[in-house]
Legacy VTK file of the C-alpha trace (Angstrom):
# vtk DataFile Version 3.0
C-alpha trace
ASCII
DATASET POLYDATA
POINTS 404 float
-34.042 3.913 18.955
-32.256 0.568 19.036
-33.062 -1.300 15.800
-32.182 -0.838 12.142
-35.836 -1.298 11.226
-36.827 1.719 13.297
-33.969 3.682 11.783
-34.888 3.026 8.159
-38.542 3.721 8.873
-37.606 7.242 9.943
-38.660 9.693 7.213
-35.770 11.091 5.159
-33.120 8.723 6.510
-33.175 6.449 3.446
-32.435 9.166 0.845
-29.756 10.620 3.119
-28.217 7.150 3.418
-28.372 6.578 -0.357
-26.821 9.964 -1.131
-23.975 9.289 1.269
-23.420 5.801 -0.144
-22.925 6.781 -3.772
-20.742 9.748 -2.854
-18.465 7.607 -0.690
-18.161 5.090 -3.521
-17.238 7.883 -5.914
-14.707 9.363 -3.507
-13.097 5.971 -2.854
-12.739 5.062 -6.522
-11.499 8.492 -7.556
-8.930 8.594 -4.733
-7.445 5.229 -5.672
-7.392 6.095 -9.372
-5.808 9.507 -8.795
-3.200 8.105 -6.406
-2.305 5.448 -8.979
-1.960 8.067 -11.738
0.219 10.371 -9.661
2.453 7.568 -8.362
2.946 6.218 -11.877
3.851 9.687 -13.161
6.138 10.779 -10.314
7.265 7.625 -8.448
6.796 9.714 -5.292
5.083 8.290 -2.190
4.591 11.851 -0.920
2.770 13.094 -4.020
0.722 9.904 -4.269
-0.378 10.272 -0.639
-1.203 13.960 -1.139
-3.238 13.229 -4.255
-5.350 10.740 -2.303
-5.639 12.648 0.971
-4.735 16.237 0.078
-8.387 17.244 -0.063
-8.591 16.244 3.592
-5.703 18.588 4.366
-7.550 21.436 2.649
-10.589 21.000 4.893
-8.971 23.270 7.464
-9.783 26.187 5.150
-13.448 25.303 5.024
-13.539 24.655 8.768
-12.099 28.056 9.646
-13.712 30.224 6.952
-16.906 28.658 5.604
-18.230 26.252 8.251
-20.997 28.605 9.430
-22.693 27.753 6.121
-23.369 24.236 7.443
-26.260 25.547 9.559
-27.245 28.420 7.259
-27.784 26.708 3.893
-30.890 24.723 2.904
-29.661 21.117 3.306
-31.161 19.686 0.098
-29.837 22.446 -2.149
-26.409 22.331 -0.489
-26.019 18.565 -0.810
-27.192 18.589 -4.439
-24.879 21.417 -5.449
-21.851 19.924 -3.737
-22.353 16.526 -5.377
-22.589 18.223 -8.790
-19.380 20.150 -8.070
-17.515 16.962 -7.113
-18.751 15.191 -10.243
-17.481 17.991 -12.464
-14.129 18.217 -10.666
-13.573 14.457 -10.907
-14.332 14.501 -14.636
-11.745 17.262 -15.102
-9.142 15.168 -13.237
-9.583 12.493 -15.930
-8.413 14.857 -18.705
-5.157 13.489 -20.234
-2.103 15.678 -19.771
-3.576 17.716 -16.924
-0.597 19.433 -15.230
0.218 18.295 -11.722
-0.333 21.793 -10.221
-3.841 21.800 -11.717
-4.500 18.371 -10.212
-3.588 19.572 -6.734
-5.525 22.827 -7.187
-8.667 20.778 -7.876
-7.920 18.547 -4.890
-7.600 21.694 -2.735
-10.969 23.067 -3.889
-12.629 19.701 -3.276
-11.369 19.728 0.300
-12.766 23.202 1.001
-16.190 22.220 -0.366
-16.164 18.871 1.453
-15.612 20.589 4.812
-18.970 22.340 4.562
-20.561 19.205 3.088
-19.727 17.179 6.178
-21.398 19.737 8.430
-24.514 19.841 6.233
-24.808 16.050 6.064
-24.281 15.255 9.736
-26.304 18.233 10.882
-29.185 16.968 8.733
-28.752 13.495 10.234
-29.050 14.955 13.729
-32.141 16.867 12.585
-34.068 13.984 10.996
-33.428 11.459 13.787
-34.708 11.554 17.361
-32.109 12.396 19.984
-31.606 8.772 21.008
-31.166 7.694 17.384
-28.079 9.697 16.415
-25.487 7.113 17.454
-27.270 4.303 15.606
-27.792 6.488 12.536
-24.175 7.656 12.540
-22.985 4.085 12.946
-25.057 3.033 9.934
-23.543 5.832 7.871
-20.104 4.685 9.014
-21.037 1.134 8.075
-22.101 2.494 4.720
-18.682 4.115 4.384
-17.040 0.783 5.189
-19.152 -1.152 2.690
-18.729 1.440 -0.052
-14.996 1.555 0.560
-14.759 -2.223 0.365
-16.717 -2.210 -2.873
-15.151 1.019 -4.124
-11.550 -0.035 -3.558
-12.239 -3.514 -4.890
-14.073 -2.302 -7.991
-11.721 0.654 -8.338
-8.689 -1.625 -8.319
-10.337 -3.856 -10.906
-11.250 -0.893 -13.112
-7.775 0.621 -12.851
-6.278 -2.712 -13.921
-8.722 -3.516 -16.725
-9.966 -0.114 -17.905
-7.557 2.642 -16.856
-7.098 5.086 -14.027
-8.682 7.862 -16.106
-11.623 5.674 -17.021
-12.096 4.919 -13.329
-12.205 8.649 -12.610
-15.041 9.026 -15.130
-16.981 6.231 -13.442
-16.500 8.012 -10.120
-17.754 11.268 -11.664
-20.918 9.456 -12.764
-21.441 8.221 -9.200
-21.230 11.772 -7.874
-23.863 12.887 -10.390
-26.074 10.006 -9.250
-25.706 11.243 -5.688
-26.771 14.724 -6.771
-29.933 13.302 -8.349
-30.784 11.271 -5.233
-30.345 14.339 -3.013
-32.446 16.578 -5.250
-35.370 14.208 -5.717
-35.178 12.147 -2.509
-34.641 14.694 0.252
-37.413 16.992 1.406
-36.956 20.719 1.281
-35.967 22.064 4.700
-35.101 25.536 5.931
-31.620 26.236 7.314
-31.136 25.399 10.998
-29.862 28.893 11.773
-30.615 32.376 10.495
-28.222 34.909 9.064
-25.680 34.833 6.286
-22.666 32.528 6.377
-19.459 34.434 6.983
-15.908 33.941 8.110
-16.607 36.046 11.215
-19.576 33.879 12.207
-17.527 30.751 11.583
-14.756 32.004 13.847
-17.190 33.107 16.555
-18.946 29.749 16.759
-15.676 27.823 16.548
-14.440 29.886 19.510
-17.548 28.889 21.476
-17.006 25.236 20.613
-13.336 25.410 21.597
-13.991 27.321 24.848
-14.868 24.195 26.860
-12.072 21.974 28.151
-14.091 18.741 27.888
-15.064 19.570 24.301
-11.460 20.382 23.395
-10.304 16.989 24.627
-13.080 15.237 22.716
-12.141 17.081 19.535
-8.458 16.226 19.932
-9.314 12.572 20.577
-11.480 12.571 17.438
-8.858 14.246 15.275
-5.327 13.228 16.141
-5.150 9.442 16.787
-7.530 8.816 13.890
-5.589 11.066 11.522
-2.233 9.483 12.305
-3.564 6.016 11.494
-5.029 7.217 8.215
-1.483 8.429 7.569
-0.445 4.789 7.917
-3.117 3.800 5.395
-1.903 6.442 2.951
1.267 4.346 2.537
-0.564 1.227 1.346
0.272 2.066 -2.287
4.073 2.258 -1.804
3.962 -0.610 0.747
2.235 -2.998 -1.676
1.697 -1.311 -5.062
-0.065 -4.283 -6.653
-2.268 -5.066 -3.635
-3.089 -1.625 -2.226
-6.765 -1.987 -3.138
-6.963 -5.219 -1.152
-5.344 -3.611 1.893
-7.750 -0.666 1.720
-10.743 -2.973 1.323
-9.812 -5.138 4.307
-9.152 -2.070 6.452
-12.639 -0.852 5.509
-14.025 -4.256 6.502
-12.476 -3.905 9.959
-14.016 -0.452 10.335
-17.390 -1.897 9.356
-17.149 -4.563 12.056
-16.206 -2.030 14.730
-18.935 0.436 13.826
-21.562 -2.295 13.732
-20.601 -3.469 17.203
-20.468 0.041 18.691
-23.676 1.294 17.136
-25.875 -1.734 17.635
-24.591 -3.773 20.550
-22.953 -1.412 23.072
-25.520 -0.427 25.707
-25.825 3.317 26.451
-24.426 2.988 29.979
-21.230 1.392 28.634
-20.582 3.713 25.715
-18.091 5.963 27.480
-15.792 3.134 28.492
-14.588 1.445 25.280
-13.255 4.619 23.595
-9.740 4.390 25.117
-9.220 0.663 24.366
-10.501 1.192 20.821
-8.044 4.040 20.241
-5.218 1.788 21.483
-6.384 -0.996 19.168
-6.483 1.494 16.298
-2.729 2.066 16.492
-1.066 -0.980 18.041
-1.201 -3.382 15.035
0.613 -0.896 12.811
3.692 -1.068 15.049
4.315 -4.507 13.502
4.580 -3.036 10.008
8.145 -2.020 10.888
9.037 -5.705 10.343
7.477 -5.544 6.846
5.005 -8.394 7.335
3.964 -10.615 4.461
0.806 -9.603 2.649
-1.614 -11.980 4.481
-0.417 -10.768 7.900
-0.443 -7.138 6.744
-4.060 -7.531 5.643
-5.037 -9.068 8.987
-3.261 -6.319 10.940
-4.905 -3.550 8.910
-8.354 -5.083 9.390
-7.829 -5.546 13.132
-6.583 -1.999 13.623
-9.550 -0.516 11.758
-11.969 -1.996 14.297
-10.633 0.769 16.552
-12.144 3.484 14.350
-15.390 2.757 16.249
-14.020 5.017 19.009
-15.130 7.924 16.831
-18.801 6.997 17.270
-18.560 6.928 21.041
-16.697 10.221 21.125
-19.214 11.887 18.806
-22.044 11.025 21.169
-20.075 12.685 23.961
-19.530 15.725 21.749
-23.277 16.054 21.090
-23.966 15.909 24.822
-21.645 18.903 25.256
-22.971 20.984 22.335
-25.975 23.345 21.999
-28.503 22.081 19.459
-28.514 25.227 17.365
-24.872 24.751 16.372
-24.814 20.975 15.959
-24.151 21.262 12.223
-21.042 23.361 12.750
-19.947 21.245 15.715
-20.189 18.034 13.673
-18.697 19.761 10.652
-15.760 20.930 12.751
-15.300 17.365 13.963
-15.430 15.996 10.418
-13.239 18.637 8.790
-10.736 18.669 11.655
-10.461 14.895 11.489
-9.997 14.933 7.726
-7.527 17.810 7.937
-5.465 15.817 10.412
-5.682 12.854 8.048
-4.257 15.045 5.298
-1.481 16.346 7.548
-0.621 12.816 8.621
-0.697 11.569 5.015
1.688 14.340 3.995
4.000 13.569 6.918
3.822 9.841 6.210
4.643 10.385 2.540
7.591 12.632 3.418
8.877 10.133 5.955
8.541 7.302 3.433
10.834 9.229 1.085
13.664 8.420 3.526
12.579 5.231 5.291
10.759 2.054 4.222
6.963 2.520 4.204
6.507 -0.048 7.004
8.877 1.878 9.259
7.009 5.115 8.592
3.734 3.372 9.503
5.188 2.229 12.824
6.377 5.757 13.643
2.902 7.189 13.067
1.301 4.391 15.088
3.617 5.124 18.018
2.678 8.810 17.844
-1.028 7.892 17.836
-0.598 5.784 20.974
1.300 8.565 22.714
-1.430 11.136 21.978
-4.176 8.755 23.114
-2.489 8.101 26.439
-1.710 11.807 26.982
-5.366 12.748 26.429
-6.514 10.001 28.790
-4.196 11.305 31.529
-5.349 14.904 30.942
-9.000 13.866 31.176
-8.458 12.020 34.443
-6.591 14.973 35.949
-9.397 17.350 34.957
-12.016 14.991 36.397
-10.036 14.704 39.620
-9.701 18.481 39.913
-13.448 18.909 39.385
-14.234 16.229 41.948
-11.919 17.948 44.392
-13.842 21.189 44.144
-12.236 23.057 41.263
-14.605 25.167 39.141
-16.575 23.161 36.600
-15.634 23.753 32.977
-18.442 25.092 30.798
-20.422 22.389 29.063
-21.568 24.602 26.227
-25.215 24.473 27.218
-25.684 28.074 26.161
-24.296 30.220 23.379
-23.549 33.877 23.883
-24.591 35.924 20.867
LINES 1 405
404 0 1 2 3 4 5 6 7 8 9 10 11 12 13 14 15 16 17 18 19 20 21 22 23 24 25 26 27 28 29 30 31 32 33 34 35 36 37 38 39 40 41 42 43 44 45 46 47 48 49 50 51 52 53 54 55 56 57 58 59 60 61 62 63 64 65 66 67 68 69 70 71 72 73 74 75 76 77 78 79 80 81 82 83 84 85 86 87 88 89 90 91 92 93 94 95 96 97 98 99 100 101 102 103 104 105 106 107 108 109 110 111 112 113 114 115 116 117 118 119 120 121 122 123 124 125 126 127 128 129 130 131 132 133 134 135 136 137 138 139 140 141 142 143 144 145 146 147 148 149 150 151 152 153 154 155 156 157 158 159 160 161 162 163 164 165 166 167 168 169 170 171 172 173 174 175 176 177 178 179 180 181 182 183 184 185 186 187 188 189 190 191 192 193 194 195 196 197 198 199 200 201 202 203 204 205 206 207 208 209 210 211 212 213 214 215 216 217 218 219 220 221 222 223 224 225 226 227 228 229 230 231 232 233 234 235 236 237 238 239 240 241 242 243 244 245 246 247 248 249 250 251 252 253 254 255 256 257 258 259 260 261 262 263 264 265 266 267 268 269 270 271 272 273 274 275 276 277 278 279 280 281 282 283 284 285 286 287 288 289 290 291 292 293 294 295 296 297 298 299 300 301 302 303 304 305 306 307 308 309 310 311 312 313 314 315 316 317 318 319 320 321 322 323 324 325 326 327 328 329 330 331 332 333 334 335 336 337 338 339 340 341 342 343 344 345 346 347 348 349 350 351 352 353 354 355 356 357 358 359 360 361 362 363 364 365 366 367 368 369 370 371 372 373 374 375 376 377 378 379 380 381 382 383 384 385 386 387 388 389 390 391 392 393 394 395 396 397 398 399 400 401 402 403
């Protein structure tokens, strides 16, 4: 599958795309509005970053306790119920005078639910598309994320300025409810991909299988850590440029859109393994210049350029699917998604704490340097493992079978 026309002619892809689109728009607008509210109330870069990305940090709970549900829940019912839950939670966040501990408790619950939601959504994508269509379909969903973030941050910034942050949260809640309706009436009813009841024990068992392979471990780390550290840089856009944070977010989303379009549509299959390392380097390098506190036009250009590097995630996901048994693809993709978002939350928290003591631009440069160091360390480890295998060392398990 190589064309967008073929992709959108695939049954069930369009409602899945539409559901994802409205939910991303709601998430983007609510995150900006909540971060603005918390920063205005506390004047704390740390708390503002945690309010925007704290739900990502909480995904580790869902990934380690509930992720087996991703393959054991009916996809339509799960996606509908989760969208309804997010709509209700976002409406509660708009209540005036809501105590800060209650705000972060809701953010925590959202992160736990979202962890399972990612596994359900991407597992369903892998199910409805032919095997050679996953990369294109995932790239289109990433493009959708980019477009909805551009529109969501732009419209969210406008609504925060002209309506209010709380009013923007209510608009976001309405978008979540729209997503629930699209999922319920647009998606076909499907049985779960796996049998049995979801449980913490089953989640741990399958996660252990996924983590047992050295090649898969390196792919997971490459998906999680460099990406998360750069999202930590983005979490400081509000304190870096309080009046123009929406514009910085929107332009960063535009760069991600460009990168995902190029990787999903124009990179030939035989070349897909090669650009991941350069893209991860590109993802971090521009943020080193934020230490000099660039003027807004240059900062926008640097953020957009760096975000092109997020396309490395698509190439790495295809590698992950090649290493993963089909019956646990939902949990494998959910673990990727929740681990990545958890790392984003950790990095956002670290970035916010660092920005309490240093200028935001300096904190961004520190995180970018750490991202580059991790990328290069993983590249060296992969080459050493490949050299050992070529020299006759035992081959690491590819995960082609699951022991039950």
